[in-house]
Each structure stands twice: as C-alpha cells, then as structure tokens.
C-alpha positions as CSV (number, residue, x, y, z in Angstrom):
1,M,91.4,123.7,117.9
2,K,89.3,121.0,119.6
3,Q,87.1,119.0,117.3
4,Q,83.9,117.2,118.2
5,Q,84.4,114.6,120.9
6,K,83.8,111.0,119.7
7,R,83.6,107.9,121.7
8,S,87.3,106.9,121.4
9,G,88.4,110.5,121.5
10,H,89.2,113.7,119.6
11,Y,91.8,115.6,117.6
12,E,93.5,118.6,118.6
13,Q,95.8,120.9,116.6
14,F,99.1,121.6,117.9
15,G,101.6,123.5,115.6
16,E,101.4,121.8,112.3
17,H,99.9,118.5,113.5
18,Q,96.4,117.1,114.5
19,H,97.1,115.2,117.6
20,F,94.6,112.3,118.6
21,I,93.6,112.6,122.4
22,P,91.9,109.3,123.5
23,R,89.0,109.7,125.9
24,N,89.8,108.1,129.4
25,L,88.4,104.5,130.2
26,P,85.9,103.0,130.7
27,P,84.2,103.8,127.3
28,S,81.2,105.9,127.5
29,P,78.6,104.9,126.7
30,A,79.4,101.5,128.3
31,L,80.2,98.4,126.3
32,G,77.3,96.3,125.5
33,L,78.1,92.6,125.6
34,D,75.6,90.7,123.4
35,R,75.1,86.9,123.5
36,D,77.8,86.2,120.9
37,M,80.4,88.2,122.8
38,L,79.7,86.5,126.1
39,E,80.1,83.1,124.5
40,L,83.5,84.3,123.0
41,Y,84.5,85.5,126.5
42,G,83.4,82.1,127.9
43,E,85.4,80.2,125.4
44,A,88.5,82.5,126.0
45,M,88.2,81.9,129.9
46,Q,87.9,78.2,129.2
47,S,91.0,78.1,127.1
48,L,93.0,80.0,130.0
49,G,91.7,77.4,132.4
50,Q,93.1,74.4,130.1
51,L,96.4,76.4,129.9
52,A,96.5,76.6,133.7
53,E,95.9,72.8,134.1
54,A,98.6,72.0,131.4
55,Q,101.1,74.3,133.0
56,K,100.8,72.3,136.3
57,R,101.8,69.2,134.6
58,I,105.0,70.4,133.1
59,P,108.2,69.0,134.4
60,G,111.1,71.3,135.0
61,K,108.8,74.3,135.2
62,R,111.5,77.0,135.9
63,Q,113.5,75.9,132.8
64,F,110.3,75.8,130.8
65,L,109.2,79.3,131.8
66,D,112.6,80.7,131.0
67,I,112.5,79.4,127.5
68,Y,108.8,80.5,127.2
69,I,109.7,84.0,128.2
70,A,112.6,84.2,125.8
71,K,110.5,82.9,123.0
72,E,107.9,85.7,123.5
73,A,110.8,88.3,123.7
74,V,112.0,87.1,120.4
75,F,108.8,87.4,118.9
76,S,108.0,90.9,120.5
77,S,111.4,92.2,119.2
78,Q,110.8,90.8,115.7
79,I,107.8,93.0,115.5
80,E,110.2,95.9,115.9
81,N,112.5,94.6,113.2
82,I,115.0,93.3,115.8
83,N,115.7,89.8,114.4
84,T,117.3,87.1,116.3
85,T,116.5,83.4,116.9
86,L,115.6,81.6,120.1
87,T,119.0,79.7,119.9
88,Q,120.9,82.8,119.7
89,V,119.3,84.4,122.6
90,L,119.7,81.3,124.8
91,E,123.5,81.1,123.9
92,Y,124.2,84.6,124.3
93,N,126.9,85.7,126.7
94,S,127.2,89.6,127.0
95,R,130.8,89.3,127.9
96,Q,131.8,87.8,124.7
97,S,129.4,89.4,122.2
98,E,128.2,93.0,121.4
99,N,125.3,91.9,119.2
100,K,122.7,94.7,120.1
101,D,119.7,92.8,118.8
102,I,120.3,89.9,121.1
103,Q,121.0,92.3,124.1
104,E,117.6,94.1,123.2
105,V,115.8,90.8,123.3
106,W,117.5,90.0,126.7
107,N,116.5,93.4,128.0
108,Y,112.9,92.5,127.2
109,I,113.3,89.2,129.2
110,E,114.8,91.1,132.3
111,S,112.1,93.9,132.0
112,L,109.4,91.3,132.1
113,Q,111.1,89.5,135.0
114,D,111.5,92.8,136.9
115,G,107.8,93.7,136.3
116,I,106.8,90.3,137.8
117,Q,109.2,90.8,140.7
118,L,107.8,94.3,141.5
119,M,104.4,92.9,141.5
120,R,105.0,89.8,143.6
121,E,107.8,91.0,146.0
122,I,107.1,94.7,146.5
123,N,103.2,94.5,145.7
124,I,103.4,97.2,143.2
125,P,100.4,97.3,140.9
126,V,100.3,97.7,137.2
127,S,101.0,101.5,137.3
128,S,103.2,104.4,136.2
129,R,105.9,103.4,138.3
130,L,106.0,99.8,137.0
131,I,105.6,101.0,133.5
132,R,108.5,103.3,133.8
133,E,110.8,100.8,135.6
134,C,110.1,98.1,132.9
135,H,110.9,100.8,130.1
136,Q,114.2,101.7,131.9
137,K,115.3,98.1,132.0
138,L,114.1,97.5,128.2
139,L,116.3,100.4,126.8
140,S,119.3,100.2,129.1
141,G,122.6,99.9,127.1
142,V,121.1,99.3,123.7
143,R,120.2,101.5,120.9
144,G,117.2,103.2,122.6
145,N,119.4,104.1,125.5
146,S,119.6,107.7,124.1
147,K,115.7,108.0,124.3
148,T,115.2,108.8,127.8
149,P,114.5,105.2,129.3
150,G,112.1,105.4,132.0
151,K,110.8,108.9,131.4
152,F,107.8,110.0,129.3
153,R,108.6,111.8,126.1
154,K,108.6,115.5,126.0
155,V,108.2,115.8,122.2
156,P,105.7,114.7,119.6
157,V,106.0,111.2,118.2
158,F,104.4,109.7,114.9
159,V,102.9,106.3,114.4
160,G,102.0,105.9,110.8
161,S,99.1,108.4,110.1
162,L,98.4,108.7,113.9
163,V,100.0,111.5,116.0
164,P,99.5,110.4,119.6
165,P,98.6,113.1,122.3
166,P,101.0,115.8,123.0
167,A,103.7,115.5,125.8
168,H,101.6,117.8,128.3
169,Y,98.8,115.1,128.1
170,I,100.7,112.0,129.0
171,E,100.9,112.2,132.7
172,D,97.2,112.7,133.2
173,L,96.4,110.1,130.6
174,I,98.5,107.3,132.2
175,H,97.2,108.3,135.5
176,E,93.7,107.8,134.4
177,L,94.8,104.4,132.8
178,E,96.4,103.4,136.0
179,K,93.0,103.9,137.8
180,F,91.1,102.1,135.3
181,I,93.3,99.1,135.4
182,N,93.3,99.0,139.2
183,E,90.0,100.4,140.2
184,N,87.4,99.5,137.6
185,T,86.2,96.1,138.8
186,S,82.8,96.1,137.1
187,M,84.3,95.3,133.8
188,L,85.3,91.5,132.8
189,P,89.1,91.3,133.4
190,L,89.9,90.1,130.0
191,I,88.1,92.8,128.2
192,R,89.8,95.3,130.7
193,T,93.0,93.9,129.8
194,G,92.5,94.4,126.0
195,L,91.2,97.9,126.4
196,A,94.2,98.9,128.7
197,H,96.7,97.8,126.1
198,V,94.9,99.7,123.2
199,Q,94.8,102.8,125.4
200,F,98.4,102.6,126.3
201,E,99.5,102.2,122.7
202,T,97.3,105.2,121.6
203,I,99.0,107.3,124.5
204,H,102.4,106.1,123.1
205,P,104.0,107.6,126.2
206,F,107.8,106.9,125.3
207,L,110.0,107.9,122.5
208,D,110.8,104.2,121.7
209,G,109.8,100.8,123.1
210,N,106.1,101.6,123.3
211,G,105.1,98.3,121.4
212,R,107.2,96.1,123.4
213,I,106.2,97.7,126.8
214,G,102.5,97.5,125.6
215,R,102.8,93.9,124.9
216,L,104.5,93.1,128.1
217,L,101.9,94.8,129.9
218,I,99.2,92.4,128.5
219,V,101.1,89.7,130.3
220,L,101.6,91.7,133.6
221,T,97.9,92.8,133.6
222,M,96.7,89.3,132.9
223,M,98.8,88.1,135.9
224,D,97.6,90.8,138.1
225,Y,94.1,89.9,137.4
226,Q,94.8,86.2,138.2
227,L,93.9,85.3,134.6
228,I,97.2,83.5,134.4
229,S,99.6,82.6,137.2
230,E,102.9,82.6,135.1
231,P,103.8,84.6,131.8
232,V,102.9,81.7,129.6
233,L,101.3,83.6,126.7
234,Y,102.7,84.6,123.2
235,P,100.8,87.9,122.5
236,S,103.4,88.9,120.2
237,F,103.1,85.7,118.1
238,Y,99.4,86.4,117.7
239,F,100.1,90.0,116.6
240,M,102.7,88.8,114.0
241,K,100.2,86.3,112.5
C-alpha cells in the first residue's frame, strides 16, 4: 500500500517488507542555497582549483596516478571489510597468488580505469551502460562473481533497516538518474554529484558491490563535469573517517 509521498520518496508494501522508493531528481521543491551554503560551495571549488594546480606540478604523473587510484581502491574495499594494504596491492601478482581480497581491490582499480576509458575514448556518459560495465569488471572472478555482475538485481536486498526499491522499479529509477546526471545543467555540478551518489545508493541496484560502484561514480561524475581532470580524490577515506 502506497504511503504519503514525501520530498525524498515514499514506502510501499511488497510481501512482508516496506520498500523505500526514492523520488526522482532533482528535488521538489527545489533546493534553496542560502549564503552559508554558497560560501561552502565556493570554498569547495577553490580547493578543487588548488588540487588541479598541485596536480600539474607532480613529476612522474602516471606513476603517481596509479598509486593514487590503488590507495582509493584499498580504502573503498576496506569499507566493505576487504582488508589489504597498499603494499600488498602494488606487489600483487595474480599468477602467483590466489588472495581474493587483493584481487577484489585490483578489480576496483580496473573498474575505475575502464570507466575512464569508456568516457574518454568511446564518449560514453555516466549512464546505465557505464555503471553496468564497471560493475561487471568489479565482481569478475571474485566472491561476488555469483551475484550477477553487470546486471541489476531481480530480488530484494536489505541495507540495515532500509529495504531499497523492489526489482521492477530499478530500470526506471536508474534511467531517471541517468537523465538527471546528464541533462540537468541548472544545478551546481558539485551538488549534482552528491545528490546522484545518494540516489544511486538508495536505489541499490545490484546484489553486491553497490557501495564501491557508488563511490567510484563520485569520481567519474566529477571528471565528467570537469571538476577534476584525473581521479585524484579519496572519497572513501573521507567516508571511513
């Protein structure tokens, strides 16, 4: 039974569970940005500008980026109780080791790199296709391999006390999220990035790997909006703190 629609969404009863159905973005009524919020936004953009300038002065840029991506992969995986160190990841050789934790971190690295390649070389925007392909790479050959990599779930999932939308809602919700990310140009891009991340995690479209894909999408979306030119952010470290 549908309950009263609120700004963030509503609950619907399916079987034994109350599923939360998020409203499509942008929020309605529209977000109001007061003076304090605009000042914070300006500070954030100034920090991103300083990051871009620092990045230009880095010697051995390719090696630096590889280590930076690996470190973010370690942090993102640690949130999911996949515990490795940066040294273990950098020294890992898949032919000589069957350490699934390290392989999962490497899958994250390759998933991010594939996402960047799809955006830059094939001109694919942040979209359902890109999300599925990154997810396929993330879960290939590791413990999540049995949880339909690259495909949206067909059964319910549970996130603490939250029961995300039923499976038959996912395609439409992701389609609307894709439209918001790529077509809503009236909203400040950093705020759009944050809202898109929250919406993706609320939809929780996969059986496994939603958290890692959601954090990966923060980086890809910011690159797509030209807020950063390379994947030089640690969103997972921030979430861990």
